[in-house]
C-alpha positions in Angstrom: -8.5 8.4 29.0 -8.1 4.6 28.6 -11.0 2.3 28.4 -11.3 -0.6 30.9 -9.1 -3.5 30.1 -11.1 -6.7 29.6 -11.4 -9.7 27.3 -13.7 -7.6 25.1 -11.9 -4.3 25.1 -8.2 -4.4 24.1 -5.8 -2.3 26.2 -4.8 -0.2 23.2 -8.4 0.9 22.5 -8.7 4.5 23.7 -12.0 6.0 24.8 -12.0 9.3 22.9 -12.9 12.6 24.5 -14.9 13.4 21.4 -16.4 10.5 19.6 -16.7 12.6 16.4 -13.0 13.7 16.3 -10.8 13.2 13.2 -7.4 12.1 14.4 -4.4 13.9 12.8 -2.4 11.5 10.7 -5.2 9.0 10.3 -7.5 11.1 8.2 -6.5 13.1 5.1 -5.1 16.5 6.2 -8.0 18.4 4.5 -10.8 16.2 6.0 -12.9 18.1 8.5 -16.4 18.4 9.8 -18.8 21.1 8.5 -20.8 23.3 10.8 -23.6 20.7 10.7 -21.2 17.9 11.8 -21.0 16.2 8.4 -17.7 14.9 7.2 -16.1 16.8 4.3 -13.5 15.2 2.0 -11.6 17.2 -0.5 -14.0 20.0 -0.1 -17.1 17.9 -0.7 -19.6 16.7 2.0 -19.7 12.9 2.3 -23.4 12.8 1.8 -23.0 14.7 -1.6 -20.5 12.1 -2.7 -22.8 9.3 -1.8 -25.7 10.9 -3.5 -23.6 11.1 -6.7 -21.9 7.7 -6.6 -23.6 5.5 -4.0 -22.1 3.2 -1.4 -19.8 1.6 -0.7 -17.5 4.3 -2.1 -13.8 4.7 -1.9 -12.7 8.3 -1.9 -9.1 9.3 -2.7 -7.9 12.8 -1.9 -5.6 13.8 -4.8 -3.9 16.6 -2.8 -3.0 14.1 0.0 -1.4 11.7 -2.5 0.6 14.4 -4.2 1.7 16.0 -0.9 2.9 12.7 0.5 4.6 11.7 -2.7 6.5 15.0 -2.8 7.3 14.8 1.0 8.8 11.3 0.7 10.8 12.2 -2.4 12.1 15.4 -0.7 13.0 13.6 2.5 15.1 10.8 0.9 16.7 13.0 -1.7 17.7 15.6 0.8 19.0 13.0 3.3 21.0 11.4 0.4 22.4 14.8 -0.6 23.6 15.5 2.9 25.3 12.1 2.9 27.0 12.8 -0.4 24.9 10.7 -2.8 21.6 10.7 -4.6 18.4 8.8 -4.1 15.7 7.4 -6.3 12.1 7.1 -5.0 9.7 4.6 -6.7 6.0 4.5 -6.0 5.2 0.8 -5.2 2.2 0.3 -7.5 0.9 -2.8 -5.7 -0.5 -0.5 -3.0 -2.9 0.9 -5.6 -2.1 0.8 -9.3 -4.3 3.2 -11.3 -3.5 5.5 -14.3 -4.5 8.6 -12.4 -2.3 7.8 -9.4 0.6 6.9 -11.7 0.3 10.4 -13.3 0.1 12.1 -9.9 3.3 10.5 -8.6 5.2 11.0 -11.8 4.3 14.6 -11.7 5.7 14.8 -8.2 9.0 13.4 -9.3 8.7 9.7 -8.4 9.4 6.6 -10.5 7.1 3.6 -10.6 7.6 0.1 -9.3 5.5 -2.7 -10.8 5.3 -6.4 -10.1 3.2 -7.9 -12.9 2.6 -7.5 -16.6 -0.7 -5.9 -15.8 0.8 -3.3 -13.6 3.4 -2.6 -16.2 0.8 -2.0 -18.9 -1.1 0.4 -16.6 2.1 2.4 -15.9 2.9 2.5 -19.6 -0.6 3.5 -20.6 -0.5 6.3 -18.1 2.5 7.7 -19.8 5.3 6.5 -17.6 8.8 6.6 -19.2 9.9 3.0 -19.2 13.3 4.0 -18.0 11.6 5.2 -14.8 10.0 1.8 -14.1 11.3 -1.0 -11.9 9.9 -4.5 -12.4 9.5 -6.8 -9.4 7.9 -10.2 -9.0 8.9 -13.7 -7.8 7.4 -15.4 -10.9 7.7 -13.2 -13.9 6.7 -15.1 -17.0 8.9 -15.2 -20.1 6.3 -13.1 -21.9 6.4 -10.5 -19.1 10.2 -10.4 -19.2 10.1 -10.1 -23.0 7.7 -7.2 -22.8 9.8 -5.4 -20.1 13.0 -5.8 -22.2 11.1 -4.7 -25.4 9.8 -1.5 -23.9 13.1 -0.6 -22.1 12.1 -0.9 -18.5 14.8 0.8 -16.4 15.5 -2.1 -14.1 14.3 -5.6 -13.6 14.7 -7.0 -10.1 15.8 -10.6 -10.5 14.2 -12.9 -7.9 15.7 -16.3 -8.8 18.4 -18.1 -10.7 15.9 -19.1 -13.3 15.2 -15.4 -14.2 18.8 -14.9 -14.9 18.8 -17.5 -17.6 15.5 -16.3 -19.0 16.8 -12.8 -19.4 20.0 -14.2 -20.9 18.0 -15.9 -23.6 15.8 -12.8 -24.2 18.6 -10.3 -24.5 20.6 -12.6 -26.7 17.7 -13.0 -29.1 17.0 -9.2 -29.2 20.5 -7.7 -28.9 19.2 -5.7 -25.9 21.1 -4.7 -22.8 18.9 -4.8 -19.7 19.8 -3.3 -16.3 19.0 -5.6 -13.4 19.2 -5.8 -9.6 19.3 -9.0 -7.5 16.8 -9.2 -4.6 18.4 -10.7 -1.5 17.1 -11.7 1.9 19.1 -10.1 4.7 17.6 -12.4 7.4 16.1 -9.3 9.1 12.3 -9.0 9.0 9.8 -6.5 10.3 8.1 -7.2 13.6 4.7 -7.5 12.0 2.3 -10.1 10.7 4.2 -13.1 9.3 2.7 -12.7 5.9 4.1 -9.1 5.7 7.6 -10.0 6.8 9.4 -10.5 3.5 13.1 -10.7 4.3 13.4 -13.8 6.4 14.9 -16.8 4.6 11.8 -19.2 4.6 9.8 -17.2 2.1 9.2 -16.9 -1.6 11.0 -13.6 -2.4 14.7 -13.2 -3.3 17.7 -15.3 -2.6 19.7 -15.8 0.6 22.8 -13.5 1.1 25.0 -16.6 1.0 23.8 -17.5 -2.5 24.1 -14.1 -4.0 27.7 -13.8 -5.0 27.8 -16.6 -7.6 24.5 -15.4 -9.0 25.9 -11.9 -9.5 29.0 -13.5 -11.1 26.7 -15.2 -13.6 24.8 -12.0 -14.3 28.1 -10.3 -15.1 29.0 -13.0 -17.6 26.0 -12.3 -19.7 26.6 -9.6 -22.4 22.9 -8.5 -22.4 22.7 -7.8 -18.6 24.1 -4.9 -16.7 24.3 -5.5 -12.9 23.1 -2.4 -11.0 23.2 -3.6 -7.5 21.2 -5.3 -4.7 17.7 -5.0 -3.6 16.4 -5.8 -0.1 12.9 -5.3 1.4 12.4 -6.2 5.0 8.6 -6.0 5.3 5.6 -3.7 5.6 4.1 -1.3 8.1 7.4 -0.7 9.9 7.9 1.8 12.6 11.4 3.0 13.4 14.8 2.5 11.7 16.4 -0.3 13.6 15.3 -3.0 11.2 16.5 -1.0 8.2 19.8 -0.3 10.0 20.5 -4.0 10.7 19.5 -5.1 7.3 21.6 -2.5 5.6 24.7 -3.6 7.6 24.3 -7.2 6.4 23.6 -6.2 2.8 26.7 -3.9 2.8 28.9 -6.8 3.7 27.8 -8.5 0.4 28.0 -5.1 -1.4 31.6 -4.9 -0.4 32.3 -8.4 -1.5 30.8 -7.8 -4.9 32.8 -4.6 -5.5 35.9 -6.9 -6.1 34.2 -8.1 -9.3 33.0 -4.8 -10.7 30.8 -1.8 -10.1 27.8 -1.9 -7.8 26.3 1.6 -8.3 22.9 1.2 -6.6 21.5 -0.1 -3.4 17.7 -0.4 -3.2 16.4 -0.8 0.4 12.7 -1.2 -0.5 9.9 0.4 1.4 7.4 -0.7 4.1 7.3 2.6 6.0 4.5 2.5 8.5 1.4 4.7 8.7 -1.2 5.3 11.4 -4.5 3.4 11.2 -5.7 4.2 14.7 -5.1 7.0 17.2 -2.6 4.9 19.1 -0.3 4.2 16.1 2.8 6.3 16.2 4.7 6.0 12.9 8.2 7.5 12.5 8.0 10.9 10.7 9.3 10.5 7.1 12.1 13.0 7.5 13.4 11.2 10.6 13.0 7.8 8.8 14.9 9.0 5.7 17.7 10.5 7.7 18.1 7.5 9.9 18.2 5.0 7.1 20.5 7.0 4.9 22.9 7.7 7.8 22.9 4.0 8.6 24.1 3.2 5.1 26.5 6.1 5.1 28.1 5.0 8.4 28.3 1.4 7.2 30.1 2.4 4.0 32.5 4.7 5.9 33.3 1.9 8.4 34.2 -0.4 5.4 36.0 2.3 3.5 33.5 2.3 0.7 32.0 5.0 -1.5 28.3 5.5 -0.8 26.2 4.1 -3.7 23.1 5.7 -5.1 20.2 4.7 -3.0 16.6 3.7 -3.9 13.4 3.3 -2.0 9.9 2.1 -2.8 7.1 3.5 -0.6 3.5 2.7 -1.6 1.3 2.4 1.4 2.9 5.6 2.9 1.9 7.6 -0.1 -1.6 6.4 -0.9 -2.9 4.8 2.2 -3.9 7.9 4.3 -5.4 9.5 1.2 -8.2 7.0 1.1 -11.5 7.0 3.0 -14.3 4.4 2.4 -17.9 5.5 2.8 -20.6 2.9 3.8 -24.2 3.1 4.7 -25.3 1.5 8.0 -27.9 -1.3 7.4 -28.5 -2.8 10.8 -27.3 -2.5 14.4 -27.7 -4.9 17.3 -26.2 -5.3 20.7 -24.5 -8.4 21.8 -24.1 -8.9 25.6 -20.7 -10.3 26.5 -19.4 -11.5 29.8 -17.8 -8.2 30.6 -19.2 -5.7 28.1 -21.9 -5.0 25.6 -20.8 -4.8 21.9 -22.7 -2.9 19.3 -22.6 -4.6 16.0 -22.9 -2.1 13.1 -23.4 -3.8 9.8 -22.5 -1.9 6.6 -23.1 -2.5 2.9 -19.6 -3.5 2.1 -17.0 -5.5 3.9 -14.3 -8.0 3.1 -15.0 -7.7 -0.6 -13.8 -4.1 -0.6 -11.3 -4.4 2.3 -9.8 -7.8 2.8 -7.0 -6.7 5.1 -8.7 -7.3 8.5 -9.5 -10.8 7.4 -6.1 -11.5 5.9 -3.9 -9.8 8.5 -6.0 -8.9 11.5 -5.5 -5.2 10.4 -7.1 -2.6 12.7 -9.0 0.4 11.4 -10.9 3.3 12.7 -14.5 4.5 11.9 -16.5 7.7 12.3 -20.0 8.8 11.5 -19.9 10.7 8.2 -23.3 12.1 7.5 -23.6 13.8 10.8 -22.0 14.2 14.2 -23.1 11.8 16.9 -24.9 13.3 19.9 -24.8 10.4 22.3 -22.2 8.8 24.5 -19.7 6.4 23.0 -20.4 2.6 22.9 -18.1 -0.2 22.2 -18.7 -1.2 18.5 -17.6 -3.6 15.9 -18.2 -2.6 12.2 -19.0 -5.7 10.1 -19.7 -6.3 6.5 -22.6 -8.0 4.6 -20.8 -11.2 3.6 -21.6 -14.7 4.8 -18.4 -15.0 6.9 -18.0 -14.5 10.6 -14.6 -13.0 9.8 -16.1 -10.3 7.7 -15.0 -7.5 10.0 -14.3 -4.0 8.8 -13.3 -2.4 12.1 -12.8 -4.8 14.9 -12.7 -2.4 17.9 -14.0 1.1 17.9 -16.1 3.5 20.0 -19.1 5.0 18.0 -21.9 7.2 19.2 -24.7 5.2 20.8 -27.2 6.9 18.5 -25.6 5.3 15.3 -28.6 4.0 13.4 -29.6 2.4 10.0 -29.2 5.0 7.2 -26.2 6.7 8.7 -23.1 7.0 6.7 -20.0 5.6 8.2 -16.4 6.5 7.1 -13.4 4.3 7.5 -10.1 6.1 6.9 -6.7 4.9 5.6 -8.2 2.7 2.9 -6.2 4.0 0.0 -3.6 1.2 0.0 -4.4 -2.4 -0.9 -8.1 -2.2 -0.4 -9.0 -1.6 -4.1 -6.3 -4.0 -5.4 -7.4 -6.8 -3.1 -11.1 -6.3 -3.7 -13.3 -9.2 -4.9 -16.8 -10.2 -5.9 -17.3 -12.6 -3.0 -21.0 -13.4 -2.6 -21.4 -11.7 -6.0 -21.1 -8.3 -4.6 -19.9 -5.7 -7.2 -16.7 -3.9 -6.5 -17.3 -0.2 -5.6 -16.1 2.8 -7.6 -13.1 4.9 -6.6 -13.6 8.6 -6.8 -10.8 11.2 -6.6 -11.6 14.5 -4.9 -9.7 17.7 -5.4 -10.7 21.2 -4.1 -14.4 20.7 -4.2 -14.5 18.6 -7.4 -14.8 14.8 -7.8 -14.3 12.3 -10.6 -14.4 8.6 -11.0 -11.0 7.1 -11.5 -12.1 3.4 -11.2 -15.6 2.6 -12.5 -17.7 0.7 -10.1 -19.2 -2.7 -11.1 -22.9 -3.4 -11.5 -24.8 -6.7 -11.1 -25.1 -6.7 -14.9 -21.3 -6.7 -15.1 -21.2 -9.8 -12.8 -23.9 -11.6 -14.7 -22.1 -10.9 -18.0 -19.2 -13.1 -17.0 -21.5 -16.1 -16.5 -21.6 -17.8 -19.9 -24.7 -19.7 -19.0 -26.8 -16.5 -18.8 -28.2 -14.2 -21.4 -27.9 -10.9 -19.5 -30.1 -9.1 -22.1 -33.1 -11.0 -20.8 -32.7 -10.2 -17.2 -34.9 -7.6 -15.5 -33.9 -4.1 -14.8 -32.9 -5.0 -11.3 -29.8 -6.8 -12.7 -28.3 -3.5 -13.8 
């Protein structure tokens, strides 16, 4: 049933029939509760993971990542095959770039998308074939472009006129031939947070459609550059295909215009496919999304009498987001009496340093007790972190069992994307480890920081003389 609508309880917040349930699509498919009510991730009870690694702890289900990577690759490649073309699928490394995850997605048949020199080096160190890497970024340095050309990156996505001339100089000096795409803004953007809408004109990424043709002409003049096609990304956390359909129609008009000057073999429509963070989110199934987007392009090409180009897509959040669960320990609880409700504040030992998305975007998350099942009625709760900020909110609105108490373990799902990459040392809090789980085994894939690590960066301190508590 629905909770009462009030200033304190949003209309979308649903009072669960079972305050211990794990909603399908929000939690990793293998997540479940054991007979004693404890949460089990990747075959391991949450309490056992915490006993081994401490809290906060980010847990990544390897099988979930692999399954979702394989599913998205299959969905787009099969949809493309039915339409008479082929499709490339890149993993958008900005969601979570780590050598283990790079190896998993490569083994599942994906390519890798990077947007900085650091991400490029991680992908290379993990064994990625440079030819399978796409390099994004609105401010690639000359050194980064030189490195990309040197190692033979498969494609560089040009984001500005300046990058064209930088690449012209680099390829002339090295006698290299570099494949490139041009990122354009279609004027269509996702109906989401303004900071996530990356295809409207007043923003830092890409070039307007009206400016693209002369830039492509310049690219084609340069002996060291090979123009592959256009790239357009309309935003993040998108449900449905309407935005993709409209954006593709606009980009295809430019695609048709560019064909008069030479081949345009590839069209990259980016990513941004939405996932469920709460029980009320209803993302489009990936098979339907792939079919709808590919058919929109196919129909647009047919209407213009064009051959269908090879297509490319760049999911990141979709692959790794639902694979992640963050475990916290409850430190304090207190009730705050509001005008029309009572809210239980549940403070945990992490917060905006390990998940900045609620503070940055107003992102909504879910939470469940992890060390046991709750046995009391649900209460309106807000899960907050330990940082000295009123905006340090982990889960803004949730129902938790009234018997939640200090020492309980709390689990927040769908933290596989962007949480670790955006983590910080705010208030001198060490960043937590990331542990991969697979069929009852676990291993650290990102080492957690210690207080000694933080102190070692302060050049005014001799860490060797600090007490044991600084470890």
